[in-house]
C-alpha positions in Angstrom: 30.7 62.9 -164.1 30.0 64.6 -167.4 32.9 66.5 -169.0 32.5 70.1 -170.2 32.1 71.1 -173.8 31.6 74.4 -175.6 27.9 74.2 -175.1 28.4 73.9 -171.3 30.2 77.3 -171.2 28.8 80.8 -171.1 29.9 83.2 -173.8 32.1 86.1 -172.6 29.1 88.4 -172.7 26.9 86.0 -170.7 29.6 85.3 -168.2 30.1 89.0 -167.6 26.5 89.3 -166.4 26.5 86.1 -164.4 30.1 86.2 -163.0 29.4 87.6 -159.5 26.6 85.2 -158.7 28.5 82.2 -160.3 31.6 83.1 -158.3 29.6 83.2 -155.1 28.0 79.8 -155.9 31.4 78.3 -156.7 33.0 79.6 -153.5 30.2 78.1 -151.4 30.6 74.8 -153.3 34.3 74.8 -152.8 34.0 75.1 -149.0 32.8 71.5 -149.0 35.7 70.3 -151.2 38.6 71.8 -149.3 40.5 69.5 -147.0 43.3 70.9 -144.9 46.1 68.4 -144.1 47.8 70.1 -141.2 48.7 73.8 -141.5 50.7 73.8 -144.7 49.0 71.4 -147.1 45.6 71.3 -148.6 43.6 69.1 -151.0 41.2 70.9 -153.2 38.9 68.3 -154.7 37.9 69.3 -158.2 34.6 68.6 -160.1 32.7 69.8 -163.1 31.6 73.1 -161.3 35.1 74.0 -160.1 36.5 73.3 -163.6 33.8 75.3 -165.3 34.7 78.2 -163.1 38.4 77.8 -163.9 37.7 77.7 -167.6 35.3 80.6 -167.5 37.9 82.7 -165.7 40.7 81.8 -168.1 38.5 82.7 -171.1 37.6 86.0 -169.5 41.1 86.9 -168.5 42.6 85.9 -171.8 39.6 87.2 -173.8 39.4 83.9 -175.6 36.4 83.5 -177.8 37.6 81.5 -180.8 36.6 77.8 -181.0 40.2 76.6 -181.0 41.2 78.6 -177.9 38.1 77.5 -176.0 38.9 73.8 -177.0 42.4 74.2 -175.7 41.1 75.3 -172.3 38.6 72.4 -172.3 41.4 70.0 -173.1 43.5 71.3 -170.3 40.9 71.3 -167.5 38.5 68.4 -168.4 41.0 65.8 -167.2 40.6 67.2 -163.7 36.9 66.3 -163.6 36.3 62.9 -161.7 35.3 59.9 -163.8 32.8 58.4 -161.4 35.3 55.9 -159.8 37.9 58.4 -158.7 38.6 61.7 -157.0 40.8 64.3 -158.5 42.4 67.0 -156.4 44.8 69.9 -156.6 47.3 69.4 -153.7 49.0 72.5 -152.5 51.9 72.9 -150.2 51.6 76.4 -148.8 54.3 78.3 -146.8 53.9 82.1 -146.9 57.5 82.8 -146.2 59.5 82.3 -149.4 62.7 81.1 -147.6 60.8 78.6 -145.5 58.8 77.5 -148.6 62.1 76.9 -150.5 63.5 74.9 -147.7 60.4 72.8 -147.1 59.9 72.0 -150.8 63.4 70.7 -150.8 62.7 68.5 -147.7 59.3 67.3 -149.0 60.5 65.6 -152.2 58.0 62.9 -153.0 55.2 64.2 -150.7 52.7 64.1 -153.6 53.0 60.3 -153.6 52.5 60.0 -149.8 49.1 61.6 -149.5 46.4 59.0 -148.7 42.7 58.6 -148.3 41.0 55.7 -146.5 37.4 54.5 -146.5 36.5 52.7 -143.3 39.0 50.1 -142.4 39.8 49.3 -146.1 43.2 49.7 -147.6 44.4 53.3 -148.0 44.2 54.8 -151.5 47.4 56.3 -152.7 47.4 58.9 -155.5 48.5 58.8 -159.0 50.3 62.2 -159.1 51.0 64.7 -161.9 49.9 62.7 -164.9 50.2 65.7 -167.1 53.8 66.6 -166.4 56.5 66.0 -163.8 56.5 68.6 -161.0 59.3 67.2 -158.8 62.9 66.2 -159.1 65.4 64.7 -156.7 66.1 68.2 -155.2 62.7 69.7 -154.6 59.0 69.2 -155.0 56.5 71.6 -156.5 54.1 73.6 -154.4 51.2 72.4 -156.6 50.4 68.9 -157.7 47.4 67.2 -159.4 46.3 63.9 -157.8 44.0 61.2 -158.9 42.7 58.7 -156.3 41.3 55.6 -158.0 38.7 53.7 -155.9 37.6 50.1 -156.3 34.0 48.8 -156.1 34.4 47.8 -152.4 35.6 51.2 -151.4 32.8 53.0 -153.3 30.2 50.7 -151.8 31.6 51.1 -148.2 31.5 54.9 -148.6 27.9 54.8 -149.9 27.0 52.5 -147.0 28.2 55.2 -144.5 31.8 54.2 -143.8 33.9 57.1 -142.6 36.6 58.8 -144.7 40.1 59.5 -143.4 43.0 61.3 -145.0 46.6 62.1 -144.3 50.2 62.4 -145.3 52.8 59.8 -144.5 56.1 61.4 -145.4 59.3 61.3 -143.4 59.1 65.1 -142.9 55.4 65.5 -142.7 53.0 63.1 -140.9 49.3 64.1 -140.8 46.2 62.1 -140.0 42.6 63.4 -140.2 40.1 60.9 -138.7 37.3 61.3 -139.7 37.1 63.8 -142.5 34.3 66.2 -141.9 30.9 64.9 -143.0 30.2 67.9 -145.4 33.4 67.0 -147.3 32.6 63.3 -147.2 29.1 64.0 -148.7 30.5 66.2 -151.4 33.0 63.6 -152.4 30.4 60.9 -152.3 28.5 62.8 -155.0 31.5 62.5 -157.3 31.0 58.7 -157.4 27.5 58.7 -159.0 
């Protein structure tokens, strides 16, 4: 998938006029890229469009218009765009109550490494978590992680040939299995592999 560059982005003035429609388009797009793993964990699969929206919003909020500042945002978010043989996702552990969240993040240490995806009956794909910086320690995990799922040629071919997609979490404190993943999500993720 093509990375973003300065020419891919709207100027602040252009974005101001397009923002409402672009946001509506992105929200509709994201509906096919959100995978709930139980009631308190979610994978948000990223792509070029979701990252463009993130960058445009950051530029708008921070009023960034200098080339150096724009490049910093591109450098921060381009790594979250899939490369054609992988999926990249923001993994969020969500508990509304702050005390419950604190306790659960302490009990879910390592959960980011125990999220899995499976294509058909092939071996599960385990993520490479938090390549940019460490978000967990021996006492607690973070509520937000960035995951990369690398797929081999057999897995990609099986998915393109119609194999179902499954997902889950296999952690001592949290066991979730989704079989199969909804077809709209499977199709959206399939498009990331072209």
